[in-house]
C-alpha positions in Angstrom: 2.7 146.0 -72.0 5.2 144.8 -74.6 7.9 142.5 -73.8 10.6 145.1 -74.5 8.8 147.7 -72.4 8.7 145.0 -69.6 12.4 144.1 -69.7 13.2 147.9 -69.7 11.1 148.6 -66.8 12.7 145.7 -64.9 16.3 146.8 -65.8 15.8 150.3 -64.7 15.9 149.6 -60.8 18.7 147.2 -61.5 20.8 150.0 -63.3 20.0 152.5 -60.4 21.4 150.1 -57.7 24.3 149.3 -59.7 25.1 153.1 -60.2 24.8 153.6 -56.5 27.2 150.7 -55.8 29.6 152.0 -58.3 29.6 155.4 -56.6 30.5 153.8 -53.2 33.2 151.7 -54.8 34.9 154.7 -56.5 35.1 156.4 -53.1 36.9 153.6 -51.4 40.5 152.5 -52.6 40.2 149.1 -51.0 36.8 148.5 -52.6 38.1 149.8 -55.8 41.0 147.2 -56.0 38.8 144.4 -55.2 36.1 145.4 -57.7 38.9 145.5 -60.3 40.0 142.1 -59.4 36.5 140.7 -59.6 35.7 142.5 -62.8 38.6 142.2 -64.9 41.0 139.4 -66.0 44.5 140.0 -64.3 46.9 141.9 -66.6 44.2 142.1 -69.3 41.8 144.9 -70.0 38.9 142.5 -70.5 35.8 141.9 -68.4 35.5 138.4 -66.9 33.2 135.9 -68.5 30.7 135.9 -65.5 29.8 139.5 -66.3 29.0 138.9 -70.0 26.6 136.0 -68.9 25.3 137.1 -65.6 25.2 140.9 -65.5 25.4 142.6 -68.8 22.2 141.0 -70.2 20.3 142.8 -67.5 21.6 146.3 -67.9 22.5 146.6 -71.6 19.9 147.1 -74.3 19.8 145.6 -77.9 16.8 146.8 -79.6 14.6 144.6 -82.1 16.4 144.2 -85.3 19.8 145.0 -84.0 22.6 142.7 -85.1 26.1 141.9 -83.6 28.5 140.0 -85.7 31.8 138.6 -84.5 32.4 141.8 -82.4 34.6 142.1 -79.4 32.3 143.5 -76.5 34.5 144.5 -73.6 31.5 145.7 -71.6 31.0 146.3 -67.9 27.6 146.6 -66.2 28.2 149.8 -64.3 28.2 151.8 -67.6 25.6 151.9 -70.2 25.5 150.2 -73.6 22.7 150.4 -76.0 22.4 149.4 -79.6 19.4 151.0 -81.6 16.8 149.2 -83.8 18.1 147.8 -87.0 21.7 148.9 -86.2 24.7 146.7 -86.9 28.0 146.0 -85.2 30.0 144.4 -88.2 33.0 141.8 -87.8 35.9 142.8 -85.6 34.4 145.8 -84.1 35.6 146.6 -80.5 33.4 148.3 -78.1 34.5 149.1 -74.5 32.6 151.0 -72.0 34.9 150.8 -69.0 35.3 154.7 -69.0 32.0 155.7 -69.9 28.8 154.5 -71.7 28.1 153.8 -75.3 24.9 154.6 -77.0 24.2 153.8 -80.7 20.9 155.1 -82.5 18.7 153.4 -84.9 19.7 152.2 -88.4 23.4 153.0 -87.7 26.1 151.0 -89.2 29.4 150.4 -87.2 31.8 149.2 -89.9 34.4 146.4 -90.0 37.2 147.0 -87.6 35.9 150.0 -85.8 36.8 150.8 -82.3 34.3 152.7 -79.8 35.8 153.4 -76.6 33.2 155.4 -74.3 31.9 157.6 -73.4 30.4 157.7 -77.0 27.0 158.8 -78.3 26.0 158.0 -81.7 22.7 159.1 -83.4 20.3 157.6 -85.9 21.2 156.7 -89.7 24.9 157.0 -89.1 27.5 155.4 -91.2 30.9 154.4 -89.8 33.1 152.9 -92.5 36.1 150.5 -91.8 38.6 151.0 -89.2 37.3 154.1 -87.5 38.4 155.0 -84.1 36.2 156.8 -81.7 37.9 157.2 -78.2 36.4 159.3 -75.3 39.5 158.2 -73.2 42.8 160.1 -72.9 45.9 158.8 -71.0 47.5 161.1 -68.6 51.4 161.7 -69.2 52.2 164.7 -67.2 54.3 163.1 -64.6 57.8 162.1 -66.3 58.6 160.0 -63.3 55.8 157.5 -64.1 55.0 155.4 -67.1 52.0 156.8 -69.1 50.2 153.5 -68.7 50.3 154.0 -64.9 48.9 157.6 -65.0 45.3 158.5 -64.4 42.9 158.6 -67.4 40.3 161.2 -68.2 37.2 160.9 -70.2 35.2 163.4 -72.3 32.1 162.2 -74.3 32.2 162.0 -78.3 28.8 162.8 -79.7 27.9 161.9 -83.3 24.7 163.2 -84.4 22.2 162.0 -86.9 22.9 161.1 -90.5 26.7 161.5 -90.2 28.9 159.6 -92.5 32.6 159.0 -91.3 35.0 157.4 -93.8 37.5 154.7 -93.3 40.6 155.0 -91.2 39.1 158.1 -89.3 40.3 159.0 -85.6 38.0 161.0 -83.4 39.4 162.2 -80.3 37.8 162.7 -76.8 35.2 165.4 -76.4 34.4 166.2 -80.0 30.9 166.7 -81.5 30.1 166.0 -84.9 27.0 167.8 -86.2 24.1 166.4 -88.2 24.5 165.3 -91.7 28.3 166.1 -91.7 30.8 164.1 -93.8 34.3 163.2 -92.4 36.6 162.2 -95.2 38.8 159.0 -95.0 42.0 159.1 -93.2 41.0 162.4 -91.2 41.9 163.1 -87.5 39.1 165.0 -85.8 40.5 167.0 -82.8 37.6 169.7 -82.6 33.9 169.9 -83.4 32.5 169.5 -86.8 29.6 171.9 -87.9 26.4 170.4 -89.1 26.0 170.0 -92.7 29.6 170.3 -93.6 32.5 168.1 -95.2 35.7 168.0 -93.3 39.0 166.4 -94.1 42.7 166.4 -93.2 44.9 166.0 -90.0 43.6 167.9 -88.1 40.4 167.9 -90.1 39.2 171.2 -91.3 36.0 172.2 -93.1 36.2 172.0 -97.0 32.5 172.4 -97.8 29.5 173.7 -96.0 25.8 173.4 -97.1 24.2 176.9 -98.2 20.6 176.8 -96.7 19.6 179.6 -99.0 20.7 177.9 -102.2 20.8 174.1 -101.2 24.3 173.9 -102.5 27.4 172.5 -101.0 30.0 175.4 -101.1 33.6 175.3 -100.9 35.1 177.1 -97.8 38.1 179.0 -98.5 
């Protein structure tokens, strides 16, 4: 058995036990408060150092050939994080899995200054240019008597399929799926699903071109 397979098989039971413990904590307000104090620095939405050193290495996965430059990893052990083979987290990237797991496929580039807030799932051979924000998190705001920062958050997974190219300064909102080989033009705000083999742009983003499989041409959408 290879070293990576051995590590994976050893990590699986630990991940299962952590998931069971997380479920128990979520059902108890007192345990939830204690866990928050143990896991996060007071008044700062950042995990404590002990998690980075003693917990995360056993439950998060970095495939051979993956590279992390000077990225900020606000990662907790009770949600998944995986970085695929030959994928790169560039300088000043922020990844945060407090609300849901983050999975990044093989040969995928996460560009300078990008922000990934889970739950997010990114496929293989994906390019994210600079300062892209993918946020699977939404803040509640419905109660006018409470500050928005004190209201419950919701999460919905963002899915970026294989071979997608997302231009600089794009924002993708919670629950969106971007189809295979799609292109999102720089500066776009993506609030709904993007079809495979299409080019979208704008705020909100809309389809400008679509591949015609019969002709092999990228045709303008009126």
